[in-house]
BADOLUM-259666 format. One record per residue (C-alpha): residue in one letter; y, x, z. Coordinates in nm, 3 decimals. Layout:
N
res=A, north=Y, east=X, up=Z
...
This chain:
341
res=X, north=0.000, east=0.000, up=0.000
res=X, north=0.238, east=0.283, up=0.087
res=X, north=0.156, east=0.455, up=-0.241
res=X, north=0.223, east=0.135, up=-0.436
res=X, north=0.553, east=0.078, up=-0.255
res=X, north=0.654, east=0.439, up=-0.325
res=X, north=0.575, east=0.404, up=-0.694
res=X, north=0.771, east=0.078, up=-0.713
res=X, north=1.072, east=0.242, up=-0.545
res=X, north=1.054, east=0.540, up=-0.784
res=X, north=1.031, east=0.302, up=-1.078
res=X, north=1.349, east=0.122, up=-0.968
res=X, north=1.527, east=0.450, up=-0.893
res=X, north=1.421, east=0.587, up=-1.230
res=X, north=1.565, east=0.284, up=-1.405
res=X, north=1.894, east=0.311, up=-1.214
res=X, north=1.948, east=0.684, up=-1.273
res=X, north=1.812, east=0.679, up=-1.629
res=X, north=2.021, east=0.640, up=-1.941
res=X, north=1.990, east=0.260, up=-1.947
res=X, north=2.068, east=0.208, up=-1.578
res=X, north=2.349, east=0.462, up=-1.578
res=X, north=2.519, east=0.277, up=-1.860
res=X, north=2.461, east=-0.063, up=-1.698
res=X, north=2.573, east=0.028, up=-1.346
res=X, north=2.797, east=0.328, up=-1.405
res=X, north=3.014, east=0.197, up=-1.686
res=X, north=3.150, east=0.430, up=-1.951
res=X, north=3.146, east=0.726, up=-1.712
res=X, north=2.785, east=0.682, up=-1.610
res=X, north=2.588, east=1.004, up=-1.661
res=X, north=2.207, east=0.978, up=-1.676
res=X, north=1.991, east=1.188, up=-1.444
res=X, north=1.829, east=1.365, up=-1.742
res=X, north=2.062, east=1.505, up=-2.013
res=X, north=2.028, east=1.360, up=-2.360
res=X, north=1.745, east=1.546, up=-2.536
res=X, north=1.776, east=1.716, up=-2.872
res=X, north=1.487, east=1.663, up=-3.113
res=X, north=1.420, east=1.964, up=-3.335
res=X, north=1.154, east=1.887, up=-3.595
res=X, north=1.137, east=2.236, up=-3.751
res=X, north=0.983, east=2.502, up=-3.524
res=X, north=1.243, east=2.735, up=-3.374
res=X, north=1.213, east=3.116, up=-3.389
res=X, north=1.180, east=3.286, up=-3.051
res=X, north=1.115, east=3.647, up=-3.155
res=X, north=1.268, east=3.863, up=-3.297
res=X, north=1.596, east=3.825, up=-3.112
res=X, north=1.818, east=3.833, up=-3.421
res=X, north=1.652, east=3.528, up=-3.579
res=X, north=1.667, east=3.341, up=-3.248
res=X, north=2.041, east=3.410, up=-3.211
res=X, north=2.097, east=3.303, up=-3.568
res=X, north=1.909, east=2.976, up=-3.510
res=X, north=2.114, east=2.909, up=-3.195
res=X, north=2.443, east=2.972, up=-3.371
res=X, north=2.517, east=3.281, up=-3.160
res=X, north=2.509, east=3.538, up=-3.437
res=X, north=2.851, east=3.668, up=-3.537
res=X, north=2.925, east=3.902, up=-3.824
res=X, north=2.651, east=4.161, up=-3.843
res=X, north=2.434, east=3.969, up=-3.601
res=X, north=2.517, east=4.163, up=-3.284
res=X, north=2.464, east=3.902, up=-3.014
res=X, north=2.655, east=4.111, up=-2.761
res=X, north=2.976, east=4.010, up=-2.938
res=X, north=2.877, east=3.647, up=-2.971
res=X, north=2.904, east=3.539, up=-2.608
res=X, north=3.265, east=3.655, up=-2.550
res=X, north=3.383, east=3.480, up=-2.863
res=X, north=3.228, east=3.158, up=-2.743
res=X, north=3.382, east=3.183, up=-2.395
res=X, north=3.733, east=3.296, up=-2.496
res=X, north=3.837, east=2.969, up=-2.658
res=X, north=3.989, east=2.701, up=-2.437
res=X, north=4.093, east=2.343, up=-2.493
res=X, north=3.897, east=2.025, up=-2.546
res=X, north=3.925, east=2.034, up=-2.925
res=X, north=3.803, east=2.393, up=-2.957
res=X, north=3.514, east=2.331, up=-2.716
res=X, north=3.414, east=2.021, up=-2.909
res=X, north=3.418, east=2.207, up=-3.242
res=X, north=3.209, east=2.491, up=-3.098
res=X, north=2.959, east=2.247, up=-2.945
res=X, north=2.923, east=2.062, up=-3.275
res=X, north=2.876, east=2.392, up=-3.457
res=X, north=2.613, east=2.504, up=-3.205
res=X, north=2.429, east=2.174, up=-3.237
res=X, north=2.428, east=2.206, up=-3.613
res=X, north=2.308, east=2.566, up=-3.612
res=X, north=2.048, east=2.508, up=-3.343
res=X, north=1.827, east=2.324, up=-3.589
res=X, north=1.810, east=2.641, up=-3.798
res=X, north=1.717, east=2.700, up=-4.157
res=X, north=1.366, east=2.759, up=-4.293
res=X, north=1.261, east=3.123, up=-4.285
res=X, north=1.264, east=3.317, up=-4.608
res=X, north=0.945, east=3.425, up=-4.782
res=X, north=0.976, east=3.781, up=-4.652
res=X, north=1.086, east=3.684, up=-4.302
res=X, north=0.846, east=3.663, up=-4.009
res=X, north=0.918, east=3.513, up=-3.669
res=X, north=0.720, east=3.409, up=-3.366
res=X, north=0.812, east=3.043, up=-3.321
res=X, north=0.780, east=2.829, up=-3.010
res=X, north=0.492, east=2.635, up=-3.167
res=X, north=0.309, east=2.958, up=-3.249
res=X, north=0.352, east=3.068, up=-2.887
res=X, north=0.201, east=2.738, up=-2.777
res=X, north=-0.096, east=2.781, up=-3.013
res=X, north=-0.159, east=3.128, up=-2.866
res=X, north=-0.140, east=2.985, up=-2.515
res=X, north=-0.391, east=2.710, up=-2.607
res=X, north=-0.627, east=2.968, up=-2.756
res=X, north=-0.606, east=3.176, up=-2.438
res=X, north=-0.673, east=2.873, up=-2.218
res=X, north=-0.973, east=2.775, up=-2.433
res=X, north=-1.120, east=3.125, up=-2.410
res=X, north=-1.073, east=3.134, up=-2.034
res=X, north=-1.224, east=2.788, up=-1.994
res=X, north=-1.538, east=2.839, up=-2.201
res=X, north=-1.599, east=3.205, up=-2.114
res=X, north=-1.554, east=3.122, up=-1.748
res=X, north=-1.819, east=2.851, up=-1.777
res=X, north=-2.069, east=3.062, up=-1.976
res=X, north=-2.013, east=3.403, up=-1.817
res=X, north=-2.278, east=3.361, up=-1.547
res=X, north=-2.495, east=3.062, up=-1.639
res=X, north=-2.721, east=2.925, up=-1.366
res=X, north=-3.030, east=2.707, up=-1.367
res=X, north=-2.848, east=2.480, up=-1.125
res=X, north=-2.511, east=2.472, up=-1.301
res=X, north=-2.177, east=2.487, up=-1.129
res=X, north=-1.928, east=2.207, up=-1.183
res=X, north=-1.749, east=2.393, up=-1.462
res=X, north=-2.075, east=2.489, up=-1.633
res=X, north=-2.202, east=2.131, up=-1.607
res=X, north=-1.877, east=1.996, up=-1.750
res=X, north=-1.890, east=2.232, up=-2.049
res=X, north=-2.258, east=2.154, up=-2.111
res=X, north=-2.188, east=1.781, up=-2.109
res=X, north=-1.899, east=1.824, up=-2.354
res=X, north=-2.102, east=2.045, up=-2.587
res=X, north=-2.401, east=1.813, up=-2.582
res=X, north=-2.173, east=1.520, up=-2.662
res=X, north=-2.014, east=1.693, up=-2.962
res=X, north=-2.354, east=1.820, up=-3.084
res=X, north=-2.510, east=1.474, up=-3.052
res=X, north=-2.220, east=1.330, up=-3.249
res=X, north=-2.274, east=1.590, up=-3.522
res=X, north=-2.651, east=1.528, up=-3.530
res=X, north=-2.597, east=1.154, up=-3.574
res=X, north=-2.404, east=1.222, up=-3.896
res=X, north=-2.559, east=1.537, up=-4.043
res=X, north=-2.906, east=1.554, up=-3.892
res=X, north=-3.031, east=1.821, up=-3.649
res=X, north=-3.063, east=2.117, up=-3.888
res=X, north=-2.731, east=2.086, up=-4.066
res=X, north=-2.550, east=1.992, up=-3.745
res=X, north=-2.653, east=2.315, up=-3.573
res=X, north=-2.550, east=2.523, up=-3.874
res=X, north=-2.202, east=2.373, up=-3.893
res=X, north=-2.148, east=2.311, up=-3.522
res=X, north=-1.931, east=2.621, up=-3.447
res=X, north=-1.657, east=2.524, up=-3.695
res=X, north=-1.666, east=2.152, up=-3.616
res=X, north=-1.660, east=2.212, up=-3.240
res=X, north=-1.374, east=2.461, up=-3.274
res=X, north=-1.166, east=2.209, up=-3.468
res=X, north=-1.241, east=1.938, up=-3.214
res=X, north=-1.158, east=2.145, up=-2.905
res=X, north=-0.851, east=2.310, up=-3.058
res=X, north=-0.694, east=1.975, up=-3.148
res=X, north=-0.790, east=1.831, up=-2.807
res=X, north=-0.659, east=2.125, up=-2.603
res=X, north=-0.334, east=2.134, up=-2.803
res=X, north=-0.271, east=1.768, up=-2.732
res=X, north=-0.374, east=1.765, up=-2.366
res=X, north=-0.217, east=2.095, up=-2.263
res=X, north=0.114, east=1.978, up=-2.408
res=X, north=0.096, east=1.666, up=-2.190
res=X, north=-0.002, east=1.847, up=-1.868
res=X, north=0.259, east=2.122, up=-1.915
res=X, north=0.541, east=1.916, up=-2.066
res=X, north=0.772, east=1.974, up=-1.764
res=X, north=0.731, east=2.350, up=-1.815
res=X, north=0.767, east=2.315, up=-2.192
res=X, north=1.099, east=2.134, up=-2.147
res=X, north=1.237, east=2.356, up=-1.870
res=X, north=1.197, east=2.707, up=-2.017
res=X, north=1.395, east=2.820, up=-2.317
res=X, north=1.702, east=2.986, up=-2.463
res=X, north=2.045, east=2.835, up=-2.490
res=X, north=2.417, east=2.871, up=-2.429
res=X, north=2.654, east=2.805, up=-2.143
res=X, north=2.891, east=2.511, up=-2.172
res=X, north=3.112, east=2.277, up=-1.978
res=X, north=2.806, east=2.111, up=-1.824
res=X, north=2.622, east=2.431, up=-1.737
res=X, north=2.343, east=2.606, up=-1.920
res=X, north=2.208, east=2.402, up=-2.210
res=X, north=1.870, east=2.480, up=-2.367
res=X, north=1.885, east=2.495, up=-2.746
res=X, north=1.542, east=2.643, up=-2.820
res=X, north=1.237, east=2.593, up=-2.597
res=X, north=1.006, east=2.886, up=-2.540
res=X, north=0.701, east=2.662, up=-2.584
res=X, north=0.657, east=2.349, up=-2.790
res=X, north=0.333, east=2.160, up=-2.870
res=X, north=0.175, east=2.326, up=-3.171
res=X, north=0.066, east=1.991, up=-3.318
res=X, north=0.433, east=1.900, up=-3.376
res=X, north=0.462, east=2.189, up=-3.623
res=X, north=0.355, east=2.080, up=-3.971
res=X, north=0.203, east=2.424, up=-4.032
res=X, north=-0.074, east=2.380, up=-3.773
res=X, north=-0.211, east=2.046, up=-3.902
res=X, north=-0.188, east=2.184, up=-4.255
res=X, north=-0.382, east=2.497, up=-4.155
res=X, north=-0.654, east=2.287, up=-3.988
res=X, north=-0.667, east=2.056, up=-4.291
res=X, north=-0.713, east=2.355, up=-4.524
res=X, north=-0.987, east=2.497, up=-4.299
res=X, north=-1.168, east=2.163, up=-4.302
res=X, north=-1.127, east=2.131, up=-4.681
res=X, north=-1.253, east=2.482, up=-4.758
res=X, north=-1.539, east=2.437, up=-4.510
res=X, north=-1.657, east=2.117, up=-4.681
res=X, north=-1.629, east=2.263, up=-5.031
res=X, north=-1.811, east=2.581, up=-4.925
res=X, north=-2.112, east=2.385, up=-4.802
res=X, north=-2.100, east=2.166, up=-5.111
res=X, north=-2.128, east=2.473, up=-5.336
res=X, north=-2.382, east=2.638, up=-5.106
res=X, north=-2.609, east=2.332, up=-5.118
res=X, north=-2.579, east=2.237, up=-5.488
res=X, north=-2.447, east=2.557, up=-5.645
res=X, north=-2.235, east=2.487, up=-5.953
res=X, north=-2.402, east=2.150, up=-5.989
res=X, north=-2.159, east=2.037, up=-5.722
res=X, north=-1.886, east=2.036, up=-5.988
res=X, north=-2.063, east=1.753, up=-6.175
res=X, north=-1.925, east=1.527, up=-5.907
res=X, north=-1.574, east=1.589, up=-6.042
res=X, north=-1.629, east=1.687, up=-6.408
res=X, north=-1.887, east=1.441, up=-6.540
res=X, north=-1.868, east=1.524, up=-6.912
res=X, north=-2.246, east=1.507, up=-6.974
res=X, north=-2.255, east=1.159, up=-7.131
res=X, north=-1.945, east=1.226, up=-7.340
res=X, north=-2.100, east=1.542, up=-7.484
res=X, north=-2.414, east=1.343, up=-7.564
res=X, north=-2.208, east=1.091, up=-7.758
res=X, north=-2.240, east=0.804, up=-7.509
res=X, north=-1.925, east=0.588, up=-7.484
res=X, north=-2.011, east=0.496, up=-7.126
res=X, north=-1.934, east=0.857, up=-7.037
res=X, north=-1.563, east=0.769, up=-7.038
res=X, north=-1.621, east=0.576, up=-6.716
res=X, north=-1.794, east=0.875, up=-6.559
res=X, north=-1.503, east=1.102, up=-6.652
res=X, north=-1.257, east=0.857, up=-6.500
res=X, north=-1.462, east=0.824, up=-6.181
res=X, north=-1.491, east=1.204, up=-6.155
res=X, north=-1.112, east=1.234, up=-6.189
res=X, north=-1.069, east=0.985, up=-5.904
res=X, north=-1.316, east=1.184, up=-5.694
res=X, north=-1.118, east=1.503, up=-5.758
res=X, north=-0.789, east=1.337, up=-5.662
res=X, north=-0.939, east=1.186, up=-5.346
res=X, north=-1.081, east=1.528, up=-5.252
res=X, north=-0.737, east=1.689, up=-5.276
res=X, north=-0.562, east=1.401, up=-5.101
res=X, north=-0.773, east=1.469, up=-4.793
res=X, north=-0.554, east=1.771, up=-4.720
res=X, north=-0.241, east=1.554, up=-4.717
res=X, north=-0.398, east=1.274, up=-4.512
res=X, north=-0.545, east=1.515, up=-4.255
res=X, north=-0.214, east=1.697, up=-4.220
res=X, north=0.021, east=1.404, up=-4.179
res=X, north=-0.213, east=1.196, up=-3.962
res=X, north=-0.227, east=1.467, up=-3.697
res=X, north=0.134, east=1.578, up=-3.738
res=X, north=0.270, east=1.222, up=-3.723
res=X, north=0.077, east=1.123, up=-3.412
res=X, north=0.153, east=1.443, up=-3.219
res=X, north=0.522, east=1.445, up=-3.312
res=X, north=0.568, east=1.075, up=-3.237
res=X, north=0.400, east=1.118, up=-2.898
res=X, north=0.620, east=1.414, up=-2.807
res=X, north=0.937, east=1.228, up=-2.903
res=X, north=0.822, east=0.919, up=-2.711
res=X, north=0.760, east=1.118, up=-2.391
res=X, north=1.096, east=1.294, up=-2.413
res=X, north=1.288, east=0.973, up=-2.482
res=X, north=1.116, east=0.773, up=-2.206
res=X, north=1.198, east=1.055, up=-1.963
res=X, north=1.563, east=1.026, up=-2.070
res=X, north=1.574, east=0.645, up=-2.056
res=X, north=1.363, east=0.575, up=-1.742
res=X, north=1.252, east=0.897, up=-1.565
res=X, north=0.985, east=0.940, up=-1.296
res=X, north=0.713, east=0.671, up=-1.286
res=X, north=0.759, east=0.506, up=-1.626
res=X, north=0.681, east=0.833, up=-1.798
res=X, north=0.331, east=0.843, up=-1.645
res=X, north=0.221, east=0.542, up=-1.850
res=X, north=0.321, east=0.728, up=-2.167
res=X, north=0.131, east=1.035, up=-2.045
res=X, north=-0.185, east=0.825, up=-2.012
res=X, north=-0.136, east=0.687, up=-2.361
res=X, north=-0.086, east=1.035, up=-2.505
res=X, north=-0.404, east=1.161, up=-2.339
res=X, north=-0.593, east=0.884, up=-2.518
res=X, north=-0.416, east=0.958, up=-2.848
res=X, north=-0.505, east=1.329, up=-2.819
res=X, north=-0.873, east=1.246, up=-2.766
res=X, north=-0.875, east=0.995, up=-3.053
res=X, north=-0.708, east=1.240, up=-3.293
res=X, north=-0.954, east=1.519, up=-3.211
res=X, north=-1.249, east=1.284, up=-3.262
res=X, north=-1.103, east=1.154, up=-3.591
res=X, north=-1.032, east=1.503, up=-3.727
res=X, north=-1.378, east=1.637, up=-3.640
res=X, north=-1.551, east=1.311, up=-3.736
res=X, north=-1.393, east=1.292, up=-4.081
res=X, north=-1.481, east=1.657, up=-4.138
res=X, north=-1.845, east=1.574, up=-4.056
res=X, north=-1.845, east=1.267, up=-4.282
res=X, north=-1.696, east=1.454, up=-4.577
res=X, north=-1.942, east=1.736, up=-4.515
res=X, north=-2.231, east=1.490, up=-4.514
res=X, north=-2.115, east=1.346, up=-4.847
res=X, north=-2.079, east=1.695, up=-4.997
res=X, north=-2.423, east=1.826, up=-4.898
res=X, north=-2.613, east=1.504, up=-4.980
res=X, north=-2.441, east=1.442, up=-5.315
res=X, north=-2.676, east=1.352, up=-5.598
res=X, north=-2.594, east=1.276, up=-5.956
res=X, north=-2.644, east=0.907, up=-6.039
């Protein structure tokens, strides 16, 4: 009862101090408890320092950031401060990197962190296996058996064991990226680089950002899944696998019905390539929308209301990992069992 009363009080307090309540009860001067968030869709460079300063609008002249801070703090007056703030906001979104430029972005840092956590989790469970497993070992065994059983139900036992390492890696990488972002979102939002202003230090680029919100990661996973499926298609059927897409046999034999086969093969080829796009934007759209929803709910009604969104995002992360791995298994099953009809 005390816990329920506490949550109800926090819910009311969150509504009052949030953006909606502040505007309702504080008038025009009402300031929300959480500052208005900035949504940056492109990933932001963190290292090297010169690219980060350029993305934050701090680079002046030759790019020496040591001269940038004094120039920003020398100007006084409301109009000058407003112009500088608008310029900083515009530059903070940054421009796409050039072909020859390389930068460590906040999403890449997050992907490295997820990889490290995965290695620690699974190596820690398998380092000293016991006949009577520990809790961590039992948890990992249950998860692995579940993923393997799912693969066997689609591919059969032999093929499932051959392809399990790649499928399981895709599943766990998507899942850990989604869940770690939810569990660490306060840290993700609190650590970063920025500039000083009238309202104190303002973060313009976060050190960590969920990797799934970067279009490059879903695209990379989609390409891995695509190449993986095509590899097993060629390995199983050799060059006969191409008959699925280039069915010119009946045309060469002078059969008019071969036109239909050519048309169907063209549709198969298009659908095969479209998988890359559908895989990419399904994962990217869901992860980005979830991140924006969590940030905006925290701004509008902080504290308790955000926890409901966290629960929803945990479910979405699990669903997306199952869908990504499941579709990879289904497409793989179609590729290896293809027969010419």
